[in-house]
Jmol script that loads the backbone (N, CA, C; Angstrom):
load data "model"
ATOM      1  N   LYS A   1      -1.744  65.718-174.329  1.00  0.00           N
ATOM      2  CA  LYS A   1      -1.916  64.296-174.533  1.00  0.00           C
ATOM      3  C   LYS A   1      -1.600  63.550-173.244  1.00  0.00           C
ATOM      4  N   SER A   2      -2.404  62.601-172.883  1.00  0.00           N
ATOM      5  CA  SER A   2      -2.145  61.817-171.674  1.00  0.00           C
ATOM      6  C   SER A   2      -1.161  60.701-171.988  1.00  0.00           C
ATOM      7  N   SER A   3      -0.608  60.084-170.949  1.00  0.00           N
ATOM      8  CA  SER A   3       0.343  58.995-171.169  1.00  0.00           C
ATOM      9  C   SER A   3      -0.342  57.810-171.836  1.00  0.00           C
ATOM     10  N   ASN A   4      -1.646  57.648-171.610  1.00  0.00           N
ATOM     11  CA  ASN A   4      -2.378  56.560-172.247  1.00  0.00           C
ATOM     12  C   ASN A   4      -2.448  56.769-173.759  1.00  0.00           C
ATOM     13  N   ASP A   5      -2.582  58.033-174.190  1.00  0.00           N
ATOM     14  CA  ASP A   5      -2.586  58.335-175.617  1.00  0.00           C
ATOM     15  C   ASP A   5      -1.250  57.963-176.242  1.00  0.00           C
ATOM     16  N   ASN A   6      -0.147  58.203-175.530  1.00  0.00           N
ATOM     17  CA  ASN A   6       1.171  57.845-176.037  1.00  0.00           C
ATOM     18  C   ASN A   6       1.298  56.341-176.201  1.00  0.00           C
ATOM     19  N   ASP A   7       0.730  55.576-175.258  1.00  0.00           N
ATOM     20  CA  ASP A   7       0.770  54.119-175.370  1.00  0.00           C
ATOM     21  C   ASP A   7       0.047  53.666-176.630  1.00  0.00           C
ATOM     22  N   ASP A   8      -1.088  54.307-176.937  1.00  0.00           N
ATOM     23  CA  ASP A   8      -1.832  53.954-178.140  1.00  0.00           C
ATOM     24  C   ASP A   8      -1.007  54.248-179.387  1.00  0.00           C
ATOM     25  N   ASP A   9      -0.286  55.372-179.401  1.00  0.00           N
ATOM     26  CA  ASP A   9       0.563  55.708-180.541  1.00  0.00           C
ATOM     27  C   ASP A   9       1.665  54.671-180.720  1.00  0.00           C
ATOM     28  N   ASP A  10       2.262  54.219-179.614  1.00  0.00           N
ATOM     29  CA  ASP A  10       3.340  53.244-179.686  1.00  0.00           C
ATOM     30  C   ASP A  10       2.859  51.898-180.211  1.00  0.00           C
ATOM     31  N   ASN A  11       1.592  51.562-179.984  1.00  0.00           N
ATOM     32  CA  ASN A  11       1.063  50.260-180.367  1.00  0.00           C
ATOM     33  C   ASN A  11       0.246  50.289-181.657  1.00  0.00           C
ATOM     34  N   ARG A  12       0.268  51.394-182.383  1.00  0.00           N
ATOM     35  CA  ARG A  12      -0.598  51.508-183.554  1.00  0.00           C
ATOM     36  C   ARG A  12      -0.265  50.460-184.616  1.00  0.00           C
ATOM     37  N   PHE A  13       0.995  50.046-184.711  1.00  0.00           N
ATOM     38  CA  PHE A  13       1.356  49.045-185.707  1.00  0.00           C
ATOM     39  C   PHE A  13       0.985  47.641-185.235  1.00  0.00           C
ATOM     40  N   ILE A  14       1.036  47.420-183.937  1.00  0.00           N
ATOM     41  CA  ILE A  14       0.690  46.116-183.380  1.00  0.00           C
ATOM     42  C   ILE A  14      -0.797  45.843-183.549  1.00  0.00           C
ATOM     43  N   ASP A  15      -1.625  46.880-183.372  1.00  0.00           N
ATOM     44  CA  ASP A  15      -3.069  46.710-183.417  1.00  0.00           C
ATOM     45  C   ASP A  15      -3.613  46.594-184.838  1.00  0.00           C
ATOM     46  N   ASN A  16      -2.859  47.027-185.835  1.00  0.00           N
ATOM     47  CA  ASN A  16      -3.351  46.990-187.208  1.00  0.00           C
ATOM     48  C   ASN A  16      -3.392  45.564-187.725  1.00  0.00           C
ATOM     49  N   ASP A  17      -4.391  45.265-188.564  1.00  0.00           N
ATOM     50  CA  ASP A  17      -4.546  43.943-189.153  1.00  0.00           C
ATOM     51  C   ASP A  17      -3.441  43.719-190.179  1.00  0.00           C
ATOM     52  N   THR A  18      -2.783  42.572-190.116  1.00  0.00           N
ATOM     53  CA  THR A  18      -1.708  42.264-191.054  1.00  0.00           C
ATOM     54  C   THR A  18      -2.231  41.654-192.338  1.00  0.00           C
ATOM     55  N   GLY A  19      -3.503  41.251-192.349  1.00  0.00           N
ATOM     56  CA  GLY A  19      -4.064  40.606-193.525  1.00  0.00           C
ATOM     57  C   GLY A  19      -3.781  39.119-193.570  1.00  0.00           C
ATOM     58  N   ALA A  20      -3.077  38.596-192.576  1.00  0.00           N
ATOM     59  CA  ALA A  20      -2.770  37.169-192.539  1.00  0.00           C
ATOM     60  C   ALA A  20      -4.025  36.383-192.187  1.00  0.00           C
ATOM     61  N   ASP A  21      -4.132  35.202-192.739  1.00  0.00           N
ATOM     62  CA  ASP A  21      -5.269  34.328-192.454  1.00  0.00           C
ATOM     63  C   ASP A  21      -5.049  33.675-191.096  1.00  0.00           C
ATOM     64  N   PRO A  22      -5.890  33.980-190.088  1.00  0.00           N
ATOM     65  CA  PRO A  22      -5.675  33.438-188.741  1.00  0.00           C
ATOM     66  C   PRO A  22      -5.739  31.917-188.687  1.00  0.00           C
ATOM     67  N   SER A  23      -6.437  31.269-189.630  1.00  0.00           N
ATOM     68  CA  SER A  23      -6.516  29.810-189.614  1.00  0.00           C
ATOM     69  C   SER A  23      -5.195  29.170-190.011  1.00  0.00           C
ATOM     70  N   GLN A  24      -4.294  29.924-190.627  1.00  0.00           N
ATOM     71  CA  GLN A  24      -3.004  29.388-191.051  1.00  0.00           C
ATOM     72  C   GLN A  24      -1.851  29.986-190.260  1.00  0.00           C
ATOM     73  N   SER A  25      -2.135  30.475-189.068  1.00  0.00           N
ATOM     74  CA  SER A  25      -1.113  31.167-188.292  1.00  0.00           C
ATOM     75  C   SER A  25      -0.001  30.238-187.819  1.00  0.00           C
ATOM     76  N   ASN A  26      -0.234  28.920-187.791  1.00  0.00           N
ATOM     77  CA  ASN A  26       0.794  27.984-187.335  1.00  0.00           C
ATOM     78  C   ASN A  26       1.709  27.536-188.463  1.00  0.00           C
ATOM     79  N   GLU A  27       1.386  27.893-189.699  1.00  0.00           N
ATOM     80  CA  GLU A  27       2.214  27.503-190.827  1.00  0.00           C
ATOM     81  C   GLU A  27       3.241  28.584-191.114  1.00  0.00           C
ATOM     82  N   MET A  28       4.444  28.144-191.471  1.00  0.00           N
ATOM     83  CA  MET A  28       5.502  29.100-191.765  1.00  0.00           C
ATOM     84  C   MET A  28       6.197  28.660-193.044  1.00  0.00           C
ATOM     85  N   GLU A  29       6.472  29.609-193.911  1.00  0.00           N
ATOM     86  CA  GLU A  29       7.205  29.330-195.133  1.00  0.00           C
ATOM     87  C   GLU A  29       8.619  29.863-194.967  1.00  0.00           C
ATOM     88  N   THR A  30       9.598  29.035-195.261  1.00  0.00           N
ATOM     89  CA  THR A  30      10.992  29.454-195.196  1.00  0.00           C
ATOM     90  C   THR A  30      11.479  29.687-196.620  1.00  0.00           C
ATOM     91  N   VAL A  31      12.063  30.846-196.845  1.00  0.00           N
ATOM     92  CA  VAL A  31      12.567  31.196-198.166  1.00  0.00           C
ATOM     93  C   VAL A  31      14.054  31.467-198.042  1.00  0.00           C
ATOM     94  N   GLN A  32      14.830  30.785-198.866  1.00  0.00           N
ATOM     95  CA  GLN A  32      16.275  31.004-198.851  1.00  0.00           C
ATOM     96  C   GLN A  32      16.585  32.305-199.590  1.00  0.00           C
ATOM     97  N   ILE A  33      17.368  33.158-198.963  1.00  0.00           N
ATOM     98  CA  ILE A  33      17.760  34.428-199.567  1.00  0.00           C
ATOM     99  C   ILE A  33      19.082  34.214-200.300  1.00  0.00           C
ATOM    100  N   THR A  34      19.028  34.324-201.615  1.00  0.00           N
ATOM    101  CA  THR A  34      20.227  34.190-202.433  1.00  0.00           C
ATOM    102  C   THR A  34      20.239  35.310-203.470  1.00  0.00           C
ATOM    103  N   GLU A  35      21.339  35.458-204.162  1.00  0.00           N
ATOM    104  CA  GLU A  35      21.425  36.466-205.220  1.00  0.00           C
ATOM    105  C   GLU A  35      20.358  36.210-206.285  1.00  0.00           C
ATOM    106  N   ARG A  36      20.097  34.961-206.575  1.00  0.00           N
ATOM    107  CA  ARG A  36      19.119  34.608-207.606  1.00  0.00           C
ATOM    108  C   ARG A  36      17.682  34.928-207.174  1.00  0.00           C
ATOM    109  N   THR A  37      17.331  34.698-205.893  1.00  0.00           N
ATOM    110  CA  THR A  37      15.963  34.972-205.451  1.00  0.00           C
ATOM    111  C   THR A  37      15.721  36.460-205.236  1.00  0.00           C
ATOM    112  N   VAL A  38      16.745  37.189-204.828  1.00  0.00           N
ATOM    113  CA  VAL A  38      16.594  38.622-204.574  1.00  0.00           C
ATOM    114  C   VAL A  38      16.672  39.422-205.872  1.00  0.00           C
ATOM    115  N   ASN A  39      17.527  39.001-206.770  1.00  0.00           N
ATOM    116  CA  ASN A  39      17.770  39.733-208.008  1.00  0.00           C
ATOM    117  C   ASN A  39      17.685  38.754-209.184  1.00  0.00           C
ATOM    118  N   PRO A  40      16.484  38.280-209.527  1.00  0.00           N
ATOM    119  CA  PRO A  40      16.354  37.191-210.489  1.00  0.00           C
ATOM    120  C   PRO A  40      16.794  37.515-211.915  1.00  0.00           C
ATOM    121  N   ARG A  41      16.781  38.753-212.318  1.00  0.00           N
ATOM    122  CA  ARG A  41      17.162  39.102-213.691  1.00  0.00           C
ATOM    123  C   ARG A  41      18.656  39.353-213.836  1.00  0.00           C
ATOM    124  N   GLY A  42      19.403  39.237-212.767  1.00  0.00           N
ATOM    125  CA  GLY A  42      20.845  39.403-212.838  1.00  0.00           C
ATOM    126  C   GLY A  42      21.320  40.834-212.940  1.00  0.00           C
ATOM    127  N   GLU A  43      20.421  41.796-212.732  1.00  0.00           N
ATOM    128  CA  GLU A  43      20.834  43.197-212.795  1.00  0.00           C
ATOM    129  C   GLU A  43      21.712  43.528-211.598  1.00  0.00           C
ATOM    130  N   LYS A  44      22.721  44.300-211.831  1.00  0.00           N
ATOM    131  CA  LYS A  44      23.609  44.727-210.750  1.00  0.00           C
ATOM    132  C   LYS A  44      23.225  46.135-210.308  1.00  0.00           C
ATOM    133  N   THR A  45      23.358  46.398-209.028  1.00  0.00           N
ATOM    134  CA  THR A  45      23.093  47.724-208.494  1.00  0.00           C
ATOM    135  C   THR A  45      24.265  48.630-208.833  1.00  0.00           C
ATOM    136  N   SER A  46      23.962  49.846-209.261  1.00  0.00           N
ATOM    137  CA  SER A  46      25.015  50.807-209.584  1.00  0.00           C
ATOM    138  C   SER A  46      24.587  52.180-209.079  1.00  0.00           C
ATOM    139  N   PRO A  47      25.482  53.168-209.146  1.00  0.00           N
ATOM    140  CA  PRO A  47      25.165  54.499-208.613  1.00  0.00           C
ATOM    141  C   PRO A  47      23.888  55.116-209.182  1.00  0.00           C
ATOM    142  N   HIS A  48      23.530  54.809-210.428  1.00  0.00           N
ATOM    143  CA  HIS A  48      22.311  55.413-211.001  1.00  0.00           C
ATOM    144  C   HIS A  48      21.040  54.909-210.311  1.00  0.00           C
ATOM    145  N   ASP A  49      21.144  53.847-209.499  1.00  0.00           N
ATOM    146  CA  ASP A  49      19.992  53.319-208.765  1.00  0.00           C
ATOM    147  C   ASP A  49      19.710  54.080-207.474  1.00  0.00           C
ATOM    148  N   PHE A  50      20.561  55.009-207.114  1.00  0.00           N
ATOM    149  CA  PHE A  50      20.431  55.724-205.851  1.00  0.00           C
ATOM    150  C   PHE A  50      20.359  57.223-206.084  1.00  0.00           C
ATOM    151  N   GLN A  51      19.580  57.893-205.238  1.00  0.00           N
ATOM    152  CA  GLN A  51      19.532  59.351-205.275  1.00  0.00           C
ATOM    153  C   GLN A  51      20.651  59.848-204.367  1.00  0.00           C
ATOM    154  N   LEU A  52      21.554  60.643-204.900  1.00  0.00           N
ATOM    155  CA  LEU A  52      22.661  61.162-204.106  1.00  0.00           C
ATOM    156  C   LEU A  52      22.227  62.432-203.398  1.00  0.00           C
ATOM    157  N   LEU A  53      22.493  62.515-202.117  1.00  0.00           N
ATOM    158  CA  LEU A  53      22.137  63.676-201.315  1.00  0.00           C
ATOM    159  C   LEU A  53      23.402  64.309-200.764  1.00  0.00           C
ATOM    160  N   LYS A  54      23.400  65.612-200.622  1.00  0.00           N
ATOM    161  CA  LYS A  54      24.541  66.327-200.073  1.00  0.00           C
ATOM    162  C   LYS A  54      24.635  66.039-198.584  1.00  0.00           C
ATOM    163  N   VAL A  55      25.831  65.714-198.125  1.00  0.00           N
ATOM    164  CA  VAL A  55      26.065  65.439-196.712  1.00  0.00           C
ATOM    165  C   VAL A  55      26.673  66.681-196.079  1.00  0.00           C
ATOM    166  N   LEU A  56      26.072  67.144-194.992  1.00  0.00           N
ATOM    167  CA  LEU A  56      26.586  68.323-194.300  1.00  0.00           C
ATOM    168  C   LEU A  56      27.602  67.901-193.252  1.00  0.00           C
ATOM    169  N   GLY A  57      28.589  68.721-193.043  1.00  0.00           N
ATOM    170  CA  GLY A  57      29.598  68.436-192.029  1.00  0.00           C
ATOM    171  C   GLY A  57      30.970  68.373-192.654  1.00  0.00           C
ATOM    172  N   LYS A  58      31.895  67.809-191.922  1.00  0.00           N
ATOM    173  CA  LYS A  58      33.284  67.741-192.398  1.00  0.00           C
ATOM    174  C   LYS A  58      33.469  66.637-193.391  1.00  0.00           C
TER     175      LYS A  58
END
end "model"
wireframe off; spacefill off
backbone 0.3
color backbone group
C-alpha cells in the first residue's frame, strides 16, 4: 500500500455523506442534556444492562 492509500483510509469518514441538508448547514439546534432528555422513562441503569467480561491480569 502506498502512503497515499493510507491517507485515503484516514479520511474515509470525512469523505462520506452525512445526510445533512447542505441548504441548512448554517442552522444549529442546541439540545440540553438532562436526566429527563436522556432517560425519559425514568429507568435506572443496573448491572443487568451490561455484558460482564472477564478481565485478564492482576
